[in-house]
VMD Tcl script that builds the backbone (N, CA, C; Angstrom):
set m [mol new atoms 264]
animate dup $m
set s [atomselect $m all]
$s set {name element resname resid chain x y z} {
  {N N MET 1 A 86.201 36.528 43.400}
  {CA C MET 1 A 86.129 37.984 43.264}
  {C C MET 1 A 86.024 38.353 41.750}
  {N N SER 2 A 85.096 39.217 41.516}
  {CA C SER 2 A 84.805 39.604 40.188}
  {C C SER 2 A 85.887 40.485 39.540}
  {N N ARG 3 A 86.106 40.387 38.294}
  {CA C ARG 3 A 87.046 41.211 37.556}
  {C C ARG 3 A 86.324 42.521 37.077}
  {N N ILE 4 A 85.023 42.505 37.280}
  {CA C ILE 4 A 84.190 43.637 36.830}
  {C C ILE 4 A 83.993 44.556 38.028}
  {N N GLU 5 A 84.219 45.874 37.728}
  {CA C GLU 5 A 83.929 46.858 38.722}
  {C C GLU 5 A 82.524 47.408 38.485}
  {N N TRP 6 A 81.686 47.302 39.482}
  {CA C TRP 6 A 80.307 47.694 39.384}
  {C C TRP 6 A 80.061 49.076 39.946}
  {N N ARG 7 A 79.352 49.976 39.193}
  {CA C ARG 7 A 79.044 51.270 39.715}
  {C C ARG 7 A 77.516 51.485 39.577}
  {N N GLN 8 A 76.932 51.992 40.655}
  {CA C GLN 8 A 75.497 52.198 40.655}
  {C C GLN 8 A 75.173 53.388 39.790}
  {N N ASP 9 A 74.193 53.230 38.924}
  {CA C ASP 9 A 73.790 54.244 37.945}
  {C C ASP 9 A 72.953 55.238 38.794}
  {N N ARG 10 A 73.016 56.583 38.394}
  {CA C ARG 10 A 72.264 57.612 39.069}
  {C C ARG 10 A 71.684 58.547 38.026}
  {N N VAL 11 A 70.546 59.165 38.336}
  {CA C VAL 11 A 69.978 60.192 37.520}
  {C C VAL 11 A 69.682 61.375 38.480}
  {N N ALA 12 A 70.281 62.542 38.179}
  {CA C ALA 12 A 70.151 63.783 38.996}
  {C C ALA 12 A 70.475 63.434 40.481}
  {N N GLY 13 A 71.518 62.699 40.628}
  {CA C GLY 13 A 71.976 62.398 41.971}
  {C C GLY 13 A 71.214 61.250 42.725}
  {N N VAL 14 A 70.097 60.810 42.108}
  {CA C VAL 14 A 69.328 59.774 42.702}
  {C C VAL 14 A 69.763 58.399 42.274}
  {N N PRO 15 A 70.124 57.504 43.235}
  {CA C PRO 15 A 70.574 56.172 42.865}
  {C C PRO 15 A 69.450 55.308 42.266}
  {N N LEU 16 A 69.752 54.603 41.179}
  {CA C LEU 16 A 68.795 53.736 40.530}
  {C C LEU 16 A 69.027 52.195 40.864}
  {N N ASN 17 A 68.123 51.387 40.563}
  {CA C ASN 17 A 68.301 49.960 40.701}
  {C C ASN 17 A 68.935 49.407 39.407}
  {N N ARG 18 A 69.966 50.044 39.076}
  {CA C ARG 18 A 70.746 49.658 37.820}
  {C C ARG 18 A 72.263 49.866 38.136}
  {N N HIS 19 A 73.016 48.903 37.820}
  {CA C HIS 19 A 74.475 48.943 38.030}
  {C C HIS 19 A 75.126 48.629 36.691}
  {N N VAL 20 A 76.154 49.420 36.391}
  {CA C VAL 20 A 76.939 49.297 35.181}
  {C C VAL 20 A 78.271 48.693 35.518}
  {N N GLY 21 A 78.716 47.675 34.719}
  {CA C GLY 21 A 79.977 47.062 34.983}
  {C C GLY 21 A 81.039 47.463 34.033}
  {N N PHE 22 A 82.268 47.674 34.568}
  {CA C PHE 22 A 83.387 48.120 33.714}
  {C C PHE 22 A 84.576 47.179 33.964}
  {N N VAL 23 A 85.318 47.011 32.947}
  {CA C VAL 23 A 86.703 46.376 33.077}
  {C C VAL 23 A 87.582 47.505 32.563}
  {N N GLY 24 A 88.334 48.070 33.434}
  {CA C GLY 24 A 89.128 49.262 33.117}
  {C C GLY 24 A 88.162 50.354 32.720}
  {N N SER 25 A 88.296 50.959 31.514}
  {CA C SER 25 A 87.426 52.033 31.131}
  {C C SER 25 A 86.308 51.470 30.136}
  {N N VAL 26 A 86.302 50.182 29.914}
  {CA C VAL 26 A 85.343 49.606 28.922}
  {C C VAL 26 A 84.048 49.127 29.678}
  {N N GLU 27 A 82.951 49.575 29.231}
  {CA C GLU 27 A 81.658 49.146 29.769}
  {C C GLU 27 A 81.374 47.768 29.184}
  {N N VAL 28 A 81.243 46.786 30.006}
  {CA C VAL 28 A 81.011 45.437 29.599}
  {C C VAL 28 A 79.594 44.886 29.809}
  {N N GLY 29 A 78.812 45.608 30.621}
  {CA C GLY 29 A 77.451 45.140 30.830}
  {C C GLY 29 A 76.745 45.948 31.916}
  {N N SER 30 A 75.489 45.636 32.144}
  {CA C SER 30 A 74.723 46.249 33.185}
  {C C SER 30 A 73.701 45.202 33.697}
  {N N VAL 31 A 73.295 45.463 34.945}
  {CA C VAL 31 A 72.147 44.736 35.532}
  {C C VAL 31 A 71.164 45.720 36.027}
  {N N ALA 32 A 69.920 45.490 35.847}
  {CA C ALA 32 A 68.848 46.404 36.257}
  {C C ALA 32 A 67.629 45.606 36.757}
  {N N TYR 33 A 66.973 46.154 37.757}
  {CA C TYR 33 A 65.850 45.484 38.355}
  {C C TYR 33 A 64.598 45.772 37.539}
  {N N ASP 34 A 63.895 44.720 37.186}
  {CA C ASP 34 A 62.579 44.812 36.514}
  {C C ASP 34 A 61.518 44.585 37.570}
  {N N GLY 35 A 60.934 45.654 38.011}
  {CA C GLY 35 A 59.982 45.567 39.123}
  {C C GLY 35 A 58.689 44.883 38.738}
  {N N SER 36 A 58.315 44.990 37.501}
  {CA C SER 36 A 57.025 44.354 37.116}
  {C C SER 36 A 57.178 42.807 37.051}
  {N N ASN 37 A 58.366 42.357 36.769}
  {CA C ASN 37 A 58.542 40.883 36.685}
  {C C ASN 37 A 59.346 40.346 37.905}
  {N N ARG 38 A 59.826 41.263 38.708}
  {CA C ARG 38 A 60.539 41.007 39.972}
  {C C ARG 38 A 61.806 40.110 39.726}
  {N N PHE 39 A 62.613 40.524 38.732}
  {CA C PHE 39 A 63.956 39.900 38.540}
  {C C PHE 39 A 64.912 40.941 38.008}
  {N N TRP 40 A 66.147 40.575 38.006}
  {CA C TRP 40 A 67.200 41.385 37.538}
  {C C TRP 40 A 67.634 40.933 36.172}
  {N N ILE 41 A 67.635 41.917 35.275}
  {CA C ILE 41 A 68.019 41.654 33.842}
  {C C ILE 41 A 69.524 42.108 33.637}
  {N N TRP 42 A 70.246 41.238 32.948}
  {CA C TRP 42 A 71.629 41.682 32.582}
  {C C TRP 42 A 71.686 41.846 31.052}
  {N N SER 43 A 72.519 42.709 30.634}
  {CA C SER 43 A 72.767 42.932 29.190}
  {C C SER 43 A 74.141 43.436 28.948}
  {N N THR 44 A 74.562 43.387 27.706}
  {CA C THR 44 A 75.943 43.861 27.380}
  {C C THR 44 A 75.898 44.674 26.063}
  {N N PRO 45 A 76.684 45.742 26.037}
  {CA C PRO 45 A 76.777 46.471 24.748}
  {C C PRO 45 A 77.773 45.826 23.775}
  {N N LEU 46 A 78.433 44.778 24.218}
  {CA C LEU 46 A 79.467 44.100 23.332}
  {C C LEU 46 A 78.888 43.271 22.285}
  {N N GLN 47 A 77.645 42.842 22.388}
  {CA C GLN 47 A 77.040 42.053 21.342}
  {C C GLN 47 A 75.545 42.340 21.326}
  {N N GLU 48 A 74.958 42.461 20.178}
  {CA C GLU 48 A 73.522 42.771 20.044}
  {C C GLU 48 A 72.647 41.593 20.581}
  {N N ASP 49 A 71.594 41.894 21.110}
  {CA C ASP 49 A 70.552 40.947 21.542}
  {C C ASP 49 A 71.060 39.861 22.436}
  {N N VAL 50 A 71.967 40.210 23.308}
  {CA C VAL 50 A 72.419 39.304 24.316}
  {C C VAL 50 A 71.957 39.807 25.678}
  {N N TRP 51 A 71.187 39.041 26.439}
  {CA C TRP 51 A 70.695 39.389 27.733}
  {C C TRP 51 A 70.269 38.121 28.459}
  {N N GLY 52 A 70.050 38.305 29.719}
  {CA C GLY 52 A 69.537 37.206 30.543}
  {C C GLY 52 A 68.978 37.771 31.766}
  {N N TYR 53 A 68.636 36.926 32.731}
  {CA C TYR 53 A 68.036 37.371 33.938}
  {C C TYR 53 A 68.392 36.486 35.154}
  {N N GLY 54 A 68.259 36.994 36.365}
  {CA C GLY 54 A 68.447 36.215 37.518}
  {C C GLY 54 A 67.488 36.656 38.616}
  {N N PRO 55 A 67.246 35.810 39.572}
  {CA C PRO 55 A 66.318 36.142 40.674}
  {C C PRO 55 A 66.849 37.229 41.629}
  {N N THR 56 A 68.169 37.377 41.596}
  {CA C THR 56 A 68.802 38.413 42.478}
  {C C THR 56 A 69.781 39.184 41.672}
  {N N GLU 57 A 70.215 40.349 42.208}
  {CA C GLU 57 A 71.172 41.132 41.512}
  {C C GLU 57 A 72.526 40.349 41.399}
  {N N GLN 58 A 72.930 39.648 42.420}
  {CA C GLN 58 A 74.206 38.874 42.314}
  {C C GLN 58 A 74.056 37.743 41.276}
  {N N ALA 59 A 72.901 37.093 41.165}
  {CA C ALA 59 A 72.784 36.051 40.181}
  {C C ALA 59 A 72.849 36.568 38.782}
  {N N ALA 60 A 72.297 37.772 38.556}
  {CA C ALA 60 A 72.399 38.410 37.241}
  {C C ALA 60 A 73.884 38.799 36.964}
  {N N ARG 61 A 74.529 39.357 37.916}
  {CA C ARG 61 A 75.971 39.707 37.709}
  {C C ARG 61 A 76.788 38.538 37.421}
  {N N THR 62 A 76.512 37.424 38.105}
  {CA C THR 62 A 77.252 36.154 37.861}
  {C C THR 62 A 76.991 35.639 36.514}
  {N N ALA 63 A 75.769 35.608 36.055}
  {CA C ALA 63 A 75.410 35.205 34.677}
  {C C ALA 63 A 76.051 36.023 33.637}
  {N N LEU 64 A 76.110 37.318 33.797}
  {CA C LEU 64 A 76.773 38.186 32.851}
  {C C LEU 64 A 78.264 37.835 32.833}
  {N N GLU 65 A 78.929 37.659 33.971}
  {CA C GLU 65 A 80.320 37.377 33.942}
  {C C GLU 65 A 80.605 36.019 33.314}
  {N N LEU 66 A 79.781 35.008 33.536}
  {CA C LEU 66 A 79.996 33.691 32.864}
  {C C LEU 66 A 79.796 33.828 31.384}
  {N N TRP 67 A 78.772 34.597 30.918}
  {CA C TRP 67 A 78.595 34.750 29.452}
  {C C TRP 67 A 79.827 35.476 28.900}
  {N N LEU 68 A 80.304 36.536 29.588}
  {CA C LEU 68 A 81.397 37.350 29.056}
  {C C LEU 68 A 82.686 36.463 28.983}
  {N N ALA 69 A 82.969 35.697 30.016}
  {CA C ALA 69 A 84.135 34.784 29.975}
  {C C ALA 69 A 84.083 33.852 28.792}
  {N N SER 70 A 82.908 33.202 28.558}
  {CA C SER 70 A 82.708 32.372 27.475}
  {C C SER 70 A 82.870 33.038 26.129}
  {N N TRP 71 A 82.298 34.176 25.997}
  {CA C TRP 71 A 82.390 34.977 24.744}
  {C C TRP 71 A 83.822 35.386 24.388}
  {N N LEU 72 A 84.526 35.820 25.482}
  {CA C LEU 72 A 85.863 36.298 25.258}
  {C C LEU 72 A 86.763 35.126 24.917}
  {N N GLU 73 A 86.460 33.919 25.274}
  {CA C GLU 73 A 87.284 32.726 24.946}
  {C C GLU 73 A 87.445 32.581 23.392}
  {N N ASN 74 A 86.453 33.101 22.629}
  {CA C ASN 74 A 86.570 33.043 21.177}
  {C C ASN 74 A 87.726 33.915 20.707}
  {N N PHE 75 A 88.162 34.816 21.452}
  {CA C PHE 75 A 89.162 35.780 21.008}
  {C C PHE 75 A 90.607 35.375 21.526}
  {N N ARG 76 A 90.691 34.288 22.299}
  {CA C ARG 76 A 91.978 33.882 22.868}
  {C C ARG 76 A 93.092 33.782 21.859}
  {N N PRO 77 A 92.920 33.126 20.649}
  {CA C PRO 77 A 94.021 33.078 19.659}
  {C C PRO 77 A 94.510 34.437 19.230}
  {N N PHE 78 A 93.645 35.374 19.110}
  {CA C PHE 78 A 94.037 36.717 18.727}
  {C C PHE 78 A 95.015 37.373 19.758}
  {N N PHE 79 A 94.659 37.208 21.050}
  {CA C PHE 79 A 95.450 37.866 22.089}
  {C C PHE 79 A 96.647 37.143 22.553}
  {N N GLN 80 A 96.808 35.843 22.198}
  {CA C GLN 80 A 98.001 35.128 22.561}
  {C C GLN 80 A 99.171 35.558 21.814}
  {N N ALA 81 A 100.231 35.990 22.528}
  {CA C ALA 81 A 101.439 36.467 21.944}
  {C C ALA 81 A 102.168 35.342 21.115}
  {N N GLY 82 A 102.574 35.680 19.937}
  {CA C GLY 82 A 103.376 34.692 19.171}
  {C C GLY 82 A 102.557 33.611 18.551}
  {N N SER 83 A 101.249 33.600 18.671}
  {CA C SER 83 A 100.488 32.517 18.067}
  {C C SER 83 A 100.228 32.778 16.588}
  {N N GLU 84 A 100.135 31.658 15.901}
  {CA C GLU 84 A 99.877 31.752 14.504}
  {C C GLU 84 A 98.367 31.859 14.303}
  {N N PRO 85 A 97.971 32.537 13.261}
  {CA C PRO 85 A 96.502 32.625 12.934}
  {C C PRO 85 A 95.994 31.222 12.604}
  {N N PRO 86 A 94.733 30.945 12.887}
  {CA C PRO 86 A 94.195 29.653 12.557}
  {C C PRO 86 A 94.145 29.435 11.072}
  {N N PRO 87 A 94.220 28.188 10.634}
  {CA C PRO 87 A 94.290 27.932 9.151}
  {C C PRO 87 A 92.856 28.253 8.633}
  {N N ALA 88 A 92.875 28.758 7.439}
  {CA C ALA 88 A 91.577 29.135 6.799}
  {C C ALA 88 A 90.847 27.949 6.239}
}
mol reanalyze $m
mol bondsrecalc $m
mol representation Tube
mol addrep $m
């Protein structure tokens, strides 16, 4: 089960082939269908120039979630309670 809550994007009440993912109130990424290339593109506002694609919507969502988990691992020492900062 994903930790990301997906919401379908809409314009003027019309649903789009784009879904935006949130963790709490923070937007962590989106997946959108590229009809000309026939695949789903994922991207994230958390880091510039990070994106990927998958043959299905679910594949793109999974790829985004795997990238996000890997990227967040870099911040583990910061969020661990009582941990000492790494030596310089």
